[in-house]
Structures are given as C-alpha cells and as structure tokens.
C-alpha positions in Angstrom: 13.0 62.7 50.6 13.5 62.7 46.9 11.4 61.5 44.0 13.0 58.0 43.8 12.2 57.4 47.5 8.6 58.5 47.2 8.1 56.3 44.2 9.6 53.3 46.1 7.2 53.9 49.0 4.2 53.9 46.6 5.4 50.7 45.0 5.8 48.9 48.4 2.4 50.1 49.6 0.6 49.1 46.4 2.3 45.7 46.5 1.3 45.2 50.2 -2.3 46.2 49.5 -2.4 44.0 46.4 -1.2 41.0 48.4 -3.7 41.5 51.2 -6.7 41.8 48.8 -5.5 39.1 46.4 -5.5 41.7 43.6 -9.2 41.6 43.2 -10.4 44.9 44.7 -8.9 47.2 42.1 -11.1 50.2 42.8 -10.0 50.3 46.4 -6.3 50.1 45.3 -6.9 53.0 42.9 -8.4 55.2 45.7 -5.4 54.3 47.9 -3.0 55.4 45.1 -4.9 58.7 44.7 -4.7 59.3 48.4 -0.9 58.7 48.5 -0.4 60.9 45.4 -2.1 63.7 47.3 0.3 63.1 50.2 3.2 63.2 47.8 2.1 66.6 46.5 1.9 68.0 50.0 5.3 66.6 50.9 6.9 68.1 47.8 5.4 71.5 48.7 6.9 71.2 52.2 10.3 70.2 50.8 10.3 73.2 48.4 9.5 75.6 51.3 12.3 74.1 53.4 14.7 74.3 50.4 13.9 78.0 49.9 14.6 78.6 53.6 17.9 76.7 53.3 18.9 78.7 50.3 18.2 81.9 52.1 20.2 80.9 55.2 23.2 79.9 53.0 23.0 83.1 51.0 23.0 85.5 54.0 24.8 85.5 57.3 23.7 87.2 60.5 24.8 90.6 59.1 23.0 90.1 55.8 26.2 89.5 53.7 25.7 87.5 50.5 27.7 84.3 50.1 29.7 84.4 46.8 32.7 82.7 45.2 35.7 84.7 44.2 38.6 84.2 41.8 42.0 86.0 41.9 43.1 87.3 38.5 46.4 86.0 37.3 48.0 86.7 33.8 47.7 83.6 31.6 48.1 82.4 28.0 45.0 82.9 25.9 44.5 81.5 22.4 41.5 82.5 20.3 40.7 79.7 17.9 38.6 79.4 14.8 36.5 76.3 14.7 35.9 74.8 11.2 34.7 71.4 10.0 37.1 69.5 7.7 37.1 66.3 5.6 39.8 63.6 5.3 41.1 63.0 1.8 43.8 60.7 0.3 46.5 62.0 -2.0 46.4 58.6 -3.6 42.8 57.6 -4.3 42.0 56.6 -7.9 39.2 55.0 -10.0 41.2 52.8 -12.3 40.0 51.9 -15.8 41.6 50.1 -18.8 43.4 51.9 -21.7 41.5 49.9 -24.3 38.1 48.3 -24.8 37.6 44.6 -24.1 35.8 41.9 -22.2 37.1 41.2 -18.7 38.7 37.8 -18.7 40.1 37.6 -15.1 39.9 39.7 -11.9 42.9 38.8 -9.8 42.1 40.8 -6.6 39.3 41.0 -4.1 37.9 44.0 -2.2 40.1 44.7 0.8 43.3 43.3 -0.8 46.5 45.3 -0.5 48.3 45.6 -3.8 51.8 46.9 -4.8 52.5 49.3 -7.5 52.6 47.5 -10.9 50.7 44.5 -9.6 48.2 42.9 -12.2 44.6 43.4 -11.0 42.5 42.7 -14.1 43.1 41.4 -17.6 41.0 41.7 -20.7 40.6 39.1 -23.4 43.3 39.5 -26.1 42.6 36.6 -28.5 42.7 38.8 -31.6 45.8 40.7 -30.5 47.6 37.4 -29.7 46.9 36.0 -33.1 48.1 39.2 -34.7 51.3 39.1 -32.7 51.9 35.5 -33.9 51.4 36.5 -37.5 53.7 39.5 -37.2 56.4 37.5 -35.4 56.4 34.9 -38.3 56.5 37.7 -40.9 59.2 39.4 -38.9 61.4 36.3 -39.0 61.1 36.2 -42.8 61.7 40.0 -43.1 64.8 39.6 -40.9 66.2 36.8 -43.1 65.6 38.7 -46.3 67.2 41.8 -44.9 70.3 40.0 -43.7 70.7 38.3 -47.1 70.2 41.6 -49.0 72.7 43.3 -46.6 75.3 40.7 -47.3 74.9 41.1 -51.0 74.9 44.9 -50.8 78.1 44.8 -48.7 79.6 42.7 -51.5 78.4 45.3 -54.1 76.0 42.7 -55.5 72.4 43.6 -56.3 70.7 46.9 -56.4 70.4 49.5 -53.6 66.6 49.6 -54.0 66.4 45.9 -53.1 68.5 46.4 -50.0 66.4 49.4 -48.9 63.1 47.6 -49.5 64.3 44.7 -47.4 65.5 47.0 -44.6 62.3 49.0 -44.6 60.1 45.9 -44.5 62.1 44.5 -41.6 61.9 47.8 -39.6 58.1 48.1 -40.3 57.6 44.6 -39.0 59.5 45.5 -35.9 57.4 48.6 -35.3 54.2 46.7 -35.9 55.1 44.1 -33.4 56.0 46.7 -30.8 52.6 48.3 -31.4 50.7 45.1 -30.9 52.6 44.3 -27.7 51.7 47.8 -26.5 48.1 47.0 -27.2 48.5 43.8 -25.4 49.8 45.6 -22.3 46.9 48.1 -22.5 44.5 45.1 -21.9 46.0 44.7 -18.4 44.9 46.9 -15.5 47.8 47.2 -13.1 48.0 49.1 -9.8 49.3 52.6 -10.3 50.4 52.8 -6.7 50.5 50.8 -3.4 47.1 50.7 -1.8 43.9 48.9 -0.8 41.3 47.7 -3.3 38.2 49.5 -2.0 35.6 48.6 -4.7 35.4 46.4 -7.7 32.8 47.8 -10.0 32.8 45.3 -12.9 32.9 41.5 -13.0 34.4 38.9 -15.2 32.6 38.7 -18.6 31.6 42.4 -18.6 32.8 44.9 -21.1 35.4 47.4 -19.9 36.3 50.6 -21.6 38.6 53.6 -21.1 37.1 56.1 -18.6 34.7 53.5 -17.1 36.0 52.7 -13.6 36.7 49.0 -12.9 38.5 49.3 -9.5 38.7 51.9 -6.8 42.2 52.0 -5.2 43.2 54.0 -2.2 46.4 54.5 -0.2 46.0 55.3 3.5 49.6 56.3 4.2 49.3 59.8 2.7 46.3 61.6 4.0 45.3 65.2 4.3 42.5 67.2 5.9 40.8 69.9 3.8 38.4 72.6 5.0 36.7 75.8 3.8 37.3 78.8 6.0 35.3 82.1 6.0 37.0 84.9 4.0 36.8 87.1 7.2 39.8 85.1 8.5 41.9 85.3 5.3 44.4 87.8 7.0 44.8 85.5 10.0 45.5 82.1 8.4 49.0 81.3 6.9 51.0 78.3 5.7 52.9 76.9 8.7 50.3 78.0 11.3 49.6 75.3 13.9 46.2 73.5 13.7 44.6 71.0 16.0 42.6 68.3 14.4 40.2 66.1 16.3 37.7 63.4 15.3 34.3 62.6 16.6 34.8 58.9 15.7 38.1 58.8 17.7 37.6 61.1 20.8 41.1 60.4 22.2 42.9 61.1 19.0 44.3 64.7 18.7 46.7 65.6 15.9 48.7 68.8 15.9 50.1 69.7 12.5 50.9 72.8 10.5 48.8 74.1 7.7 50.4 73.0 4.4 48.3 74.9 1.9 46.2 78.0 1.9 44.1 78.7 -1.1 44.6 81.8 -3.2 41.0 82.1 -4.4 37.8 83.0 -2.6 34.9 80.8 -3.6 32.2 83.2 -4.8 29.4 80.8 -3.9 30.1 80.6 -0.1 32.8 83.3 0.4 35.4 80.8 1.7 38.9 79.8 0.9 40.4 76.4 1.1 43.1 75.1 3.5 44.9 71.8 3.7 46.7 70.0 6.6 48.8 66.9 6.0 48.3 64.3 8.7 50.0 61.0 9.6 48.1 57.7 9.6 50.6 55.0 10.7 48.0 52.8 12.3 45.5 53.1 9.4 42.8 54.3 11.7 41.7 57.3 9.6 39.7 56.8 6.4 39.0 59.2 3.4 35.8 61.3 3.8 36.0 61.1 7.6 34.6 64.3 9.2 37.0 66.3 11.4 36.9 69.3 13.7 39.7 71.8 13.2 41.0 74.5 15.6 42.9 77.2 13.8 44.7 79.9 15.8 43.3 83.3 15.0 45.2 85.2 17.6 47.6 84.3 20.5 48.0 86.4 23.7 50.7 86.0 26.3 50.3 87.3 29.9 46.7 88.3 29.4 43.8 89.0 31.7 41.1 86.4 31.0 37.8 85.9 32.9 34.8 83.6 32.6 32.5 84.8 29.9 29.4 84.0 31.9 30.1 86.6 34.6 30.1 89.6 32.1 27.0 91.7 32.1 25.7 94.5 30.0 24.0 97.7 31.3 21.2 99.6 29.5 23.7 101.4 27.3 25.4 98.2 26.3 28.6 98.7 28.4 30.1 95.6 29.8 30.8 95.2 33.5 31.6 92.7 36.2 31.7 92.7 40.0 35.0 92.8 41.9 35.7 92.3 45.6 36.4 95.5 47.6 37.0 96.1 51.3 35.3 99.0 53.1 35.6 99.5 56.9 36.5 95.8 57.5 33.6 94.7 55.4 33.7 93.1 51.9 31.5 94.6 49.3 30.7 94.0 45.6 31.8 96.8 43.4 30.6 97.3 39.8 33.6 97.5 37.4 33.3 98.5 33.7 35.6 96.6 31.4 36.6 96.5 27.7 36.8 93.0 26.2 38.5 91.4 23.3 38.3 88.0 21.8 36.2 85.2 23.3 36.7 81.4 22.9 34.8 78.7 24.7 33.9 80.0 28.2 36.8 82.5 28.4 37.0 86.2 27.4 40.0 88.4 27.1 39.8 91.7 29.1 41.5 94.6 27.3 41.1 97.2 30.0 39.4 97.8 33.3 40.9 94.9 35.3 44.4 94.3 36.7 46.3 91.3 37.8 45.8 90.1 41.4 42.3 91.7 41.7 39.6 89.5 42.9 36.4 89.0 40.9 33.1 87.5 41.9 32.8 84.3 39.8 29.9 82.6 41.7 26.8 84.3 43.0 27.3 87.2 40.7 23.6 87.3 39.9 22.7 87.8 43.6 24.7 91.0 44.1 24.5 94.6 43.0 26.9 97.5 43.4 27.6 98.0 47.1 26.2 94.7 48.3 27.9 93.3 51.4 29.3 89.9 50.6 31.1 87.0 52.3 33.1 84.2 50.7 34.5 80.8 51.7 
C-alpha cells in the first residue's frame, strides 16, 4: 500500500461521511480524519518493518552470502574531456553609420529584412550638395568650352601659352570639384557592407545622423564561430585542429563536431585563461549570435584502457584508492579488496592506471554492503 492509495482511501471515506451527514457535522468529520491518520501512521510503520525484512532476505541467502552486481572488465576507448562554456559570434556583424553628417531623409528597410551587399538602406538629405553639383556642372560646361577654344588656338600657334594653361587648369579644377561633390553625395547614402539581416534600426526619418553614431545593426548568419575562454592549466593540451564537440541548451538534439580553428597566444592576466575559436556551420539559420554553448575539448585520448565506474572507488584512512573484485575460494565467491592507481576521470568513468587487469570481475552494485573477505552471490 503506497502513499497514493492511502490518500485515495481517506478521500473516499471523507466523501462518504460528508454525504451521510449532509456536511454539517464538521467536528465529527475532523475526528474521523484524525483517527484515520493515526491508522495511516501505524500502517506505514508496518510497511517499513516489512521492507526492512525484505531487503535483508534479498541481501543474504541461506548461507549468509551478500547479493551484489558484478561487471567484467574489458579494454575500451576512453576520452577525457574539458568542459567549457562558449558564446556564438558572427564574423559579419556590424553597427553601420553614415560617413557624413545629415538629416535622415528616407529609411528603405525594416527590421528583419534581408539585404544584399551594396543595397541602399538609408539616405540623408542632400539639398545643399545637389545645388552645388548643379552649379559646378554649369561652370564645368563653360570651362570645357573655353578650354577647347584655347586648345584649338594654341594648336594653331595663336594666343599665349598662359591663356591656354589657365583654361586647362580651370577645366580640370571644375572636374575635380564635381568629383568631390559627387563623393560627398555618395557619403550621404548608407549601403549594406555585406549580405545580411537588418537586426535593429536605431534612428528614424528626420533625426540627425553622424559618423560613428550607429543607425542600423546588420548581421550575417552564414559565417558563425564559437569562442570560449579556457583555463591556462590546459594550454599544453589544446591545439589548432583538435576536435571539439559543441552542444546547445536551446537545441538539445543539435550536436556539432568541428576542429578548433584558432588558439590564442596570450594569457588573460585577469582570469588566467586563453581564447579559442571554432568555426561552425549554420545552413538552417537556427543559431544566433550571443547564444550560449557547451563545448567539450579533448584533453587526452586513451585506447584499450581499463575504465571503471567512478562511484565504486573508495579511499582508506591513508588516502589509497581501492575497489572490490570477485574472487573464488573453495567453491565460494568472496569480495576481495584491491588497491588501484587511477588516472583521469570524466563523467562517471575513471581510468585505472594499475592494479586491475582485463577480464577481471569487479563488484559494481552492492559494493557498500561488502568488506574484504565477505561471501557474496550474484545474479
């Protein structure tokens, strides 16, 4: 009888009593509940006693042998990982601003739009520049006519050289001035520096834009990378090209295996770490900049190793590590204490350096019930 059944019985009884009395005799119902609660306590006590007897019966057989679980040691591949937290970044993420001051005349995009490189996103008012260009173009036409006339005369050896040179200089100056004004006109247009998505528009039409003051945030999701800071204690173990496993809490089923593309050459003096970078694909556009990631970096890799569950390893008073192995003595199975030397640990597994051989059987369940020389049995 478990807790759920007991509660159900109380509910039924209370409902029955309530129906019988019309719900008026509340004191009587409360006393009934107290009585049943006392019975529940007594029943729980009896259940606990029976469970203890059952545990004892399952633990020992007629001969007093302790029931345990065993595991046969087989050489296996063991990788010791370093777990670090990383951050997704985009190689192409920019806060775009104009090259000149001016009032925003028109915003051609909306947040979320995809734009191509060179596409016009914002234009500034250019009334003054437009008028200057018109004036210079008119002057340029005159300067060109004068220059051509002077050149014809000069080619015929008519007129002075100074008149020809002045006309030529005036014409070229007008050309340069027009080119400068057109460059200023182009600076009043904010164009996409690369393909990407418009993430944020910081300023609206009519506001004043200026160089260095961001107007649009643009991001490309095709080229992403994961960066992380790794403790300097692992600096000798991490190299460019080493395999890394990247997972995401937001996408539990997404696992990316990629090589380390960059390892920093400088240790940060503030937190004693060095920086690494891993380039990752993002074809389906699932990943976003600033997404938190979990990264497994390979510290060491062991082939054909003896690996056991970490939980079964104990320490004696002197700090030496030991486990219990299965031994046979006069047709009886006993638990034998075995001292071991261990190496790296990861997750719930530990590498055994010495003290244990392949094909030996270790006690992996019930190890807390035995001691050296205990008679045991197993399924």
